[in-house]
N, C-alpha and C positions, 0 to 999 in steps of 0.2 A: 697700402700695406696688405689689404686683402688679396689684391692682384698678385703681389709677391708671394704670399703664402700659397695661393692656388698654383702658381708656376712651380714652386718648390715641391708641392705634393704631386703634381703631374710628372715632374722629372724623376721623383722618387719611385713613382708607380712604374714608369717606363724602365727604370734601372732594375726594379724587382723582376719585371717580366724577362728582361735580358738574362739576369742571373739565373732565373728559374729554367729558362731554355738551355743555357749552357750547362746547368747541373744535370738535367734529366735527358737531354738530347745531344749531348756532346758526342763527337765522332771519335770514340775511343777505339782505335784500330787494334789495340792490344787485346780487347775483349771480343773482337769479331772472329767468327769461324769461317774460314774460306774453304768451300767445297770445290775441289777440282775434279773434272770428269776423268774417269780412268782412261788411259791412253789405249787407242785401238791397235790391235796387232793383226797380222795376217797369218793364215794357214795355207799350206800348199794343197791344191786339189790334185791328187795323184791320178784318179780316174773319175769321170763323170758320165752318167748315162741318163737319157730321157727318151721314153718311147710312149707314143699314143697308140692305143689299140681300141678296137670296137668289135661288137658282135650284135647280131639281130636274131631274135627268136622267130619273128614273123618274116617270111621270105618274100612277100610281095614287094615289087619295086617301089622305092620311095618310103618304105616303112622306117620309123624312127629306130635309131641305134642306141645301144648302151656304150658310152665312150668312157674309157679309163685312161689314166696316165700313171706311169711308174717312173720314179725319179730316184737316183742313187748317186752317192758321192763317197769317195775314199779320201779322207783328209789326213794330212801329216803335219805334225808340229816340228818345224825345223828351226824354231827359236831356241835360245839357250835357257829358257825359263818355262815353267808350266803355263798352260793357256786354258782358259775357260771359254767354251763355245756358248755364247749368251743368246744368240738368236739366229734361226734359219727360216726364211720364208720363201715360198715359191708362188709367184703371182701368175695366173693364167689369163691370157688375152685371146679374144676372137680375131677374125681376119680384119676387122675394123679397128683393132687396137683398143677395144673396150675391155676393161678388167671384168672377168667372169667369176673368178674364184681365187681365194687366198688359202694356201695349204701350208700350215706350220710343219716343219720337219725337225727332227731331233737327232743330235749326234750321240753316239755311244762308243766309248765313254765320253762324257761331256767335259771332263778335265783331262787334258793330255800333257803328259810329261814330255820333256825334250826327246825327240825321235819317235814318239808313239804315233800310232794311227787310230782313226775312228771311222766307223761305218755310219752312213746316213742313208736311210731308205724308206720309201713309202709308195704304196700303190693305192690309188683313190679313184672313186667314181667322180666324174665331172658333171657339169650342168649342161653340156652340149648334147643336142639331139642327133647331130650328124658330125662325124669326125672331120668332114671337109670344112666345117666352120671353125675348127681350131686354128689359132694363129700362132702365137709365140708364148714364151714364159720369161719371167725375170726372176733371177735368184738373188736373195739378199742374205748375206752371211756376215755376222758380227762376232768378234772374239776379243777377249781382253786378258791382260796378264793376271795370273792367279798365284796365290801362295802355295798351292799344291797340297792343301790339307784335306783333300777329299779322296782317300784311297778307295780303289775298287777291287773287289774279289772277282777274278775272272775264272770261268770254267773252260775246259778243253773239249771242243766238239770231237766226237769219235764216229767216223764213218757215216757222215750225213748222206742221205739219199732222198730222192723225191719220185713222185708218181703223179702223172696227169690223168685225171678222170673226167669223162664227159665228152661232149661234142659241141661245136660252135663256141660255147663258153666252157672252159675246162677248169676244174678245181685242182690247184696245186697242193698236194699233200706231202709233208716233209717228215722224215723220221731220222732221229739222230741220238747218239749216246752223248751224255755230258759227264765228263770226268772231273772230280773235285781233287785237284792236286795241291790244294792249299791246306792250311791248318784251321780253317773256319767252317762251321756248319752253314749250309746254304738251303733255305726253303724255296721251293720252286715258284711260289706265288710272289716272291720278291725279285725274281729274275727279270732282266730285260734282255731281249734277243733281237738281233738284226740279221736278216737272211738276205744274202746277195745272190743274184743270178748272173751266170757267165755263159758265153757261147763257146763253140769248139775251139776258137782261137784264143780264148782267155779274155775276150773283151767283155767289159761290164755291160749288162743289159738293163738292170733294175733291181728291185728288191722290196722288202716290206719289214715292218717293225712288229714285234710280237711280245706280249706279256702273258705268261701262263696264269690261269685262274686256279688250277688245282694246287693243292699243297702236299708236297712230299719233301722230306728232309734228305739232302745229299750230304752225308758226313764225310769228313776228310778221308781220302784214300778210297772212296767208293765212286760208283758211277750210276747213272740213271738214264733209262731209255725213254725218250719223249717223242710223242706224235703231235704234229702241228698241222692244223688246218689253215692253209694259206689262202691267198686271194683268188678270186675268179680272174681268169685271163682269156684272151682270145685264143682260139686254136692255133692260129698262125704264129702268134708270139710264143706260146708255150712250146711249139716245136723247135724253137731256136735255143731253148735252154739246154745246156749240156752239163753244167756242174753248179754246185752251191758252195758258198763260204758262209760260216756262221760265227757271230761274235755273241757271247753270252756272259753275263755277270751281274753284279749288284753292288750297291754301296752299303746299304743296311740290309743284311741278308737273312735276318730272322726277326720274328715278332718281339 
């Protein structure tokens, strides 16, 4: 009789465990939240440029060089929906295909409506001591569908011009007017600007990204003249620049 009672208690305990598991750990798919990755989309690269340049202040043979790279893209959204440019990376490799540097790039604007274009540009120092050691680059570009709720206020560049100053390494100085043809106030410290270089034939050469630090308010219907100190370039590369294109604007344009 005791054996029968023990068996009954054991079966009851096992049944309790099963019921407990079913109650607390049941696979209730109705309560599960399924996270699906956003589908990747493509953007057309209208123009792409990449140039490696170098200069050396010390003129003795074999002296180390300062090596720079300029990278620029013009992207276009040929999709029927807005697109958010989520990531752009440029990986630099040496002649032995060893990664030497990772340079993040930024699209402006980073949300493109159907048919719109964006500028991407950067000029950076590299870790190479000699330009002949530079190998290749690998561009990584990711974009995704967006609901288009990030409007940008764009300014109109007016008569941009540039001047190269120096020797061996030249300083690119840019001067441009910025017209505010919108109905929004724009504070210059909220602006993002991308400046692109082109040669005589209209071929894209490179460019750089700029964010002004000074604060001036450009009210609707007015304009503002801005001077920009650009990157150092090699004298040879600077001599190839014939014209500029500038994109300037902001998402949140005032404090």
